C-alpha positions as CSV (number, residue, x, y, z in Angstrom):
1,M,0.0,0.0,0.0
2,D,2.8,2.4,0.9
3,R,4.5,1.6,-2.4
4,F,1.3,2.3,-4.3
5,K,0.9,5.7,-2.5
6,L,4.4,6.6,-3.4
7,I,3.7,5.8,-7.1
8,I,0.6,7.9,-7.0
9,V,2.5,10.9,-5.5
10,L,5.3,10.6,-8.1
11,V,2.8,10.3,-10.9
12,S,1.0,13.4,-9.6
13,I,4.2,15.4,-9.5
14,L,5.0,14.3,-13.1
15,A,1.4,15.3,-14.2
16,L,1.8,18.7,-12.6
17,V,5.1,19.3,-14.3
18,A,3.6,18.2,-17.7
19,A,0.6,20.4,-17.2
20,G,2.9,23.4,-16.5
21,V,4.9,22.7,-19.6
22,V,1.7,22.5,-21.7
23,L,0.3,25.7,-20.2
24,K,3.6,27.5,-20.9
25,A,3.9,26.2,-24.5
26,A,0.3,26.8,-25.4
27,K,0.1,30.2,-23.8
28,G,-1.1,31.8,-27.0
29,V,-4.3,29.8,-27.0
30,I,-4.9,28.8,-23.4
31,L,-4.5,32.3,-21.9
32,P,-7.2,34.0,-24.1
33,F,-9.5,31.0,-23.2
34,V,-8.9,31.5,-19.5
35,I,-9.5,35.3,-19.8
36,A,-12.7,34.6,-21.8
37,L,-13.8,32.1,-19.1
38,L,-13.4,34.6,-16.3
39,L,-15.2,37.3,-18.3
40,S,-18.1,34.9,-18.9
41,Y,-18.4,34.6,-15.1
42,M,-18.3,38.4,-14.8
43,F,-20.9,39.0,-17.5
44,G,-23.1,36.1,-16.3
45,P,-25.3,38.3,-14.0
46,L,-25.9,40.7,-16.8
47,L,-27.0,37.9,-19.1
48,R,-29.3,36.5,-16.5
49,Y,-30.9,39.9,-16.0
50,T,-31.5,40.3,-19.7
51,E,-33.0,36.8,-19.8
52,K,-35.5,37.8,-17.1
53,R,-36.4,40.9,-19.2
54,K,-37.2,38.5,-22.1
55,I,-34.3,39.9,-24.2
56,P,-33.1,37.3,-26.8
57,N,-29.9,35.6,-25.7
58,F,-28.2,36.3,-29.0
59,V,-28.9,40.0,-28.8
60,A,-27.7,40.2,-25.2
61,I,-24.4,38.4,-26.1
62,L,-23.8,40.8,-29.0
63,L,-24.4,43.7,-26.6
64,V,-21.9,42.3,-24.1
65,L,-19.3,41.7,-26.9
66,A,-19.8,45.3,-28.2
67,I,-19.3,46.8,-24.7
68,F,-16.1,44.7,-24.2
69,T,-14.8,45.5,-27.7
70,G,-15.4,49.2,-27.2
71,F,-13.7,49.1,-23.8
72,C,-10.6,47.3,-25.3
73,Y,-10.4,49.6,-28.3
74,L,-10.5,52.8,-26.1
75,G,-7.9,51.2,-23.8
76,V,-5.5,50.4,-26.6
77,I,-5.9,53.9,-28.1
78,F,-5.3,55.5,-24.7
79,I,-2.2,53.4,-23.9
80,N,-0.8,54.0,-27.3
81,T,-1.1,57.8,-27.1
82,R,0.3,57.8,-23.6
83,I,3.3,55.7,-24.6
84,I,4.1,57.9,-27.6
85,A,3.8,61.1,-25.4
86,F,6.1,59.6,-22.8
87,A,8.6,58.5,-25.4
88,Q,8.7,62.1,-26.8
89,A,9.3,63.5,-23.3
90,S,11.8,60.8,-22.2
91,P,14.9,62.7,-23.3
92,R,14.1,65.6,-21.0
93,Y,13.5,63.3,-18.1
94,Y,16.7,61.4,-18.9
95,D,18.8,64.5,-18.8
96,Q,17.3,65.4,-15.4
97,L,17.9,61.9,-14.2
98,I,21.6,62.1,-15.2
99,N,22.0,65.4,-13.3
100,L,20.4,63.8,-10.3
101,A,22.7,60.8,-10.5
102,K,25.7,63.1,-10.9
103,S,24.8,65.0,-7.8
104,L,24.3,61.9,-5.7
105,T,27.7,60.4,-6.8
106,S,29.7,63.7,-6.7
107,S,31.7,62.3,-3.8
108,I,32.7,59.2,-5.8
109,S,35.6,59.5,-8.3
110,L,34.1,58.3,-11.5
111,P,35.7,58.5,-15.0
112,A,34.9,61.7,-16.9
113,D,33.0,59.8,-19.6
114,F,31.2,57.4,-17.3
115,W,27.7,58.8,-17.7
116,S,28.0,59.5,-21.4
117,Q,28.9,55.8,-22.0
118,I,25.7,54.6,-20.4
119,N,23.4,56.4,-22.9
120,W,20.2,54.8,-21.7
121,G,18.1,57.6,-23.1
122,E,18.0,56.4,-26.7
123,R,17.4,52.8,-25.6
124,I,14.4,53.8,-23.4
125,G,12.9,55.8,-26.3
126,A,13.3,53.0,-28.8
127,Y,11.9,50.5,-26.3
128,L,8.8,52.6,-25.7
129,L,8.2,53.0,-29.4
130,S,8.5,49.2,-30.0
131,L,6.1,48.7,-27.1
132,S,3.6,50.9,-28.9
133,G,4.0,48.8,-32.0
134,S,3.4,45.6,-30.0
135,L,-0.2,46.7,-29.3
136,V,-1.1,45.3,-32.6
137,S,-0.4,41.8,-31.4
138,L,-2.5,42.6,-28.3
139,L,-5.5,43.3,-30.5
140,S,-5.1,39.9,-32.1
141,N,-5.3,38.3,-28.7
142,V,-8.5,40.4,-28.0
143,V,-10.1,39.0,-31.1
144,L,-9.3,35.4,-29.9
145,V,-10.8,36.3,-26.5
146,L,-14.0,37.6,-28.2
147,I,-14.3,34.4,-30.2
148,F,-14.0,32.2,-27.1
149,L,-16.3,34.5,-25.1
150,F,-19.0,34.3,-27.8
151,F,-19.1,30.5,-27.7
152,L,-18.9,30.3,-23.9
153,L,-21.8,32.8,-23.4
154,S,-23.8,31.1,-26.1
155,G,-23.6,27.7,-24.4
156,A,-23.9,28.9,-20.8
157,P,-27.8,28.8,-20.6
158,Y,-27.8,25.1,-21.6
159,F,-24.9,23.9,-19.5
160,K,-27.0,22.9,-16.5
161,Y,-29.3,20.9,-18.6
162,K,-26.4,19.0,-20.2
163,I,-25.0,18.2,-16.8
164,R,-28.3,16.9,-15.6
165,K,-28.6,14.7,-18.7
166,A,-25.0,13.4,-18.6
167,F,-24.7,12.5,-14.9
168,S,-26.7,10.9,-12.2
169,E,-28.8,13.2,-10.0
170,D,-26.3,13.4,-7.1
171,N,-23.3,14.0,-9.3
172,A,-25.2,16.6,-11.4
173,R,-26.2,18.4,-8.2
174,R,-22.6,18.4,-7.0
175,I,-21.3,19.7,-10.3
176,G,-24.0,22.3,-10.4
177,T,-23.0,23.4,-6.9
178,I,-19.4,23.7,-7.8
179,T,-20.0,25.7,-11.0
180,E,-22.5,28.0,-9.3
181,S,-20.1,28.7,-6.4
182,I,-17.3,29.4,-8.8
183,S,-19.5,31.7,-10.9
184,T,-20.9,33.6,-7.8
185,E,-17.6,34.1,-6.0
186,I,-15.5,35.0,-9.0
187,S,-18.2,37.4,-10.3
188,R,-18.4,39.1,-6.9
189,Y,-14.7,39.3,-6.5
190,L,-14.1,40.8,-10.0
191,T,-16.9,43.3,-9.6
192,M,-15.8,44.5,-6.2
193,Q,-12.2,44.6,-7.2
194,F,-13.0,46.6,-10.3
195,F,-14.8,49.3,-8.3
196,I,-12.1,49.4,-5.6
197,S,-9.4,49.6,-8.3
198,L,-11.3,52.3,-10.1
199,V,-11.6,54.4,-6.9
200,T,-7.9,53.9,-6.2
201,G,-7.0,55.0,-9.8
202,V,-9.1,58.1,-9.5
203,L,-7.6,59.0,-6.1
204,V,-4.0,58.5,-7.5
205,W,-4.9,60.7,-10.6
206,M,-6.3,63.5,-8.3
207,A,-3.3,63.4,-6.0
208,L,-0.8,63.6,-8.9
209,T,-2.9,66.3,-10.6
210,L,-2.8,68.4,-7.4
211,T,0.9,68.0,-7.0
212,K,1.4,68.8,-10.8
213,V,3.2,65.6,-11.6
214,D,3.3,64.9,-15.4
215,F,1.2,62.2,-16.9
216,A,-1.1,62.1,-13.9
217,I,-3.9,60.3,-15.7
218,T,-1.5,57.7,-17.0
219,W,-0.3,56.8,-13.5
220,G,-4.0,56.7,-12.4
221,V,-4.8,54.1,-15.1
222,F,-1.5,52.3,-14.1
223,A,-2.7,52.1,-10.5
224,F,-6.1,50.9,-11.5
225,I,-4.7,48.0,-13.5
226,L,-2.0,46.9,-11.1
227,N,-4.4,47.1,-8.1
228,F,-5.8,43.8,-9.4
229,I,-2.5,42.1,-8.5
230,P,-2.6,41.4,-4.7
231,T,-0.2,43.3,-2.5
232,I,2.7,43.6,-5.0
233,G,0.6,45.5,-7.6
234,S,-0.2,48.5,-5.3
235,I,3.5,48.8,-4.3
236,V,4.7,48.7,-7.9
237,A,2.1,51.3,-9.0
238,T,3.5,53.9,-6.6
239,I,7.2,53.7,-7.7
240,P,7.2,55.2,-11.2
241,P,5.2,58.4,-10.3
242,I,7.5,59.0,-7.2
243,L,10.6,58.6,-9.4
244,L,9.1,60.9,-12.0
245,A,8.3,63.5,-9.4
246,L,11.9,63.3,-8.1
247,V,13.3,63.8,-11.6
248,Q,10.7,66.4,-12.7
249,F,11.1,68.8,-9.8
250,Y,14.9,68.3,-9.2
251,P,16.6,69.8,-7.3
252,D,13.5,70.4,-5.1
253,V,12.7,67.1,-3.4
254,G,9.7,68.4,-1.5
255,P,7.1,67.5,-4.2
256,A,8.5,63.9,-4.4
257,V,8.2,63.6,-0.6
258,L,4.6,64.8,-0.8
259,V,3.8,62.5,-3.6
260,T,5.2,59.6,-1.7
261,I,3.1,60.4,1.4
262,L,-0.1,60.8,-0.7
263,L,0.3,57.6,-2.7
264,F,1.2,55.4,0.2
265,S,-1.7,56.8,2.2
266,I,-4.1,56.1,-0.6
267,Q,-2.8,52.5,-1.0
268,Q,-2.9,51.9,2.8
269,I,-6.4,53.2,3.2
270,M,-7.8,51.4,0.2
271,G,-5.9,48.2,0.8
272,N,-6.0,47.8,4.5
273,I,-9.2,49.7,5.5
274,I,-11.7,50.1,2.6
275,S,-11.1,46.8,0.8
276,P,-11.3,44.5,3.8
277,K,-14.6,46.2,4.9
278,I,-16.2,45.8,1.5
279,M,-14.9,42.4,0.5
280,G,-14.4,40.9,3.9
281,D,-13.0,37.4,3.8
282,E,-15.3,36.1,1.0
283,L,-12.5,34.3,-0.9
284,N,-11.2,32.7,2.3
285,L,-7.7,32.2,0.9
286,S,-4.4,32.0,2.8
287,P,-2.0,34.9,2.1
288,T,0.7,32.3,1.5
289,V,-1.5,30.6,-1.1
290,I,-2.2,34.0,-2.8
291,L,1.5,34.8,-2.9
292,L,2.5,31.4,-4.3
293,S,-0.3,31.6,-6.9
294,L,0.9,35.1,-7.8
295,L,4.5,33.9,-8.3
296,F,3.5,30.8,-10.3
297,W,1.0,32.3,-12.7
298,G,3.1,35.4,-13.0
299,W,6.1,33.2,-14.0
300,L,3.9,31.2,-16.3
301,W,2.0,33.9,-18.1
302,G,3.7,37.2,-17.1
303,V,1.7,40.2,-15.9
304,V,-1.6,38.8,-17.2
305,G,-1.0,35.6,-15.2
306,A,-0.5,37.7,-12.1
307,L,-3.7,39.6,-12.7
308,L,-5.6,36.2,-13.1
309,S,-3.9,34.5,-10.2
310,V,-6.5,35.1,-7.5
311,P,-9.6,34.1,-9.6
312,I,-7.8,30.9,-10.7
313,V,-6.7,29.8,-7.2
314,S,-10.2,30.7,-5.9
315,A,-11.8,28.4,-8.5
316,M,-9.4,25.6,-7.5
317,K,-10.3,26.0,-3.8
318,I,-14.0,25.8,-4.6
319,V,-13.5,22.6,-6.6
320,C,-11.5,21.1,-3.7
321,E,-14.2,22.1,-1.2
322,N,-16.8,20.0,-3.1
323,V,-14.7,16.9,-3.7
324,S,-14.4,14.8,-0.6
325,S,-11.0,13.4,-1.4
326,L,-9.6,17.0,-1.8
327,H,-11.3,18.5,1.2
328,V,-7.9,18.6,3.1
329,V,-6.4,20.6,0.3
330,S,-9.3,23.1,0.5
331,V,-8.8,23.5,4.3
332,M,-5.1,24.1,3.9
333,M,-5.7,26.7,1.2
334,G,-8.1,28.7,3.4
335,S,-7.2,31.6,5.6
336,G,-8.0,29.8,8.8
337,K,-10.0,32.6,10.4
338,S,-13.3,30.8,10.4
339,Y,-11.6,27.6,11.8
340,R,-10.1,29.7,14.6
341,K,-13.5,31.1,15.6
342,E,-15.0,27.6,15.4
343,F,-12.4,26.1,17.9
344,E,-12.5,29.1,20.2
345,K,-16.2,28.8,20.9
């Protein structure tokens, strides 16, 4: 029996490694599908509402796709214009940055041509322009997401009937419970996180506008997007505007200090006070599990994987909760707060 268990463990490890290799290699197809799947959960309540209003399912799906396409188009246009504007202004910021670096290293004996040899200014400008050109490939991925999303939303109303037809009554009920829990929790999480991130982005934009930091609206959108990445995203979103304020107002460091205080205050209030009160512990995920999921999916699929890490691990936990043999895994993935209250009674 022990030997059999050992074989099962080793085979499971090999299966996980193989799955990781497949997910990495097929990123171009699997990632758009995962994004479409999560979006189908997010748009699910809207489609159920239109169904109650007797609006044909096909019309409702076209409306959802039109809204999503318009949002993506405006987002790409906005990002492209911001990148071009920043690339045009980068030589001025680079000169200020070199002056700042020279003043900080004035006590160190460096070669006379040290800073001229670095010459990062042209490289940064060229990189930003190439980044603008890569938005075309992003649009191709959006088209693939739209195709997947159309088929997922088209088949969603009939999924529960197919489950009831394909499985026994008990198994169909269990599968229905799992899919409903995943849909409800992910939809609630994405909706709440969207509004919290939106408020965070607006506050960052207002703070940077008041302090007259360049590209304030760009950093606001940057904060909105990165706020979807747990913990790390909010920290990363505050660094570029602080550095820009330091370079822009050099040699006066007062504005950079003020920007630092304002941005960290916004992130602390939204992340540690507002967000826990609104969202509570609905996902019931351990911080360690969230961190590991963030690292794994970020390594596997980059920034997009980091953005999707929490919904993916939440769906995995829900599945483990409803499968008796995986209940132990679900318990270990949880935050433990509810269990502590249970044992302290």
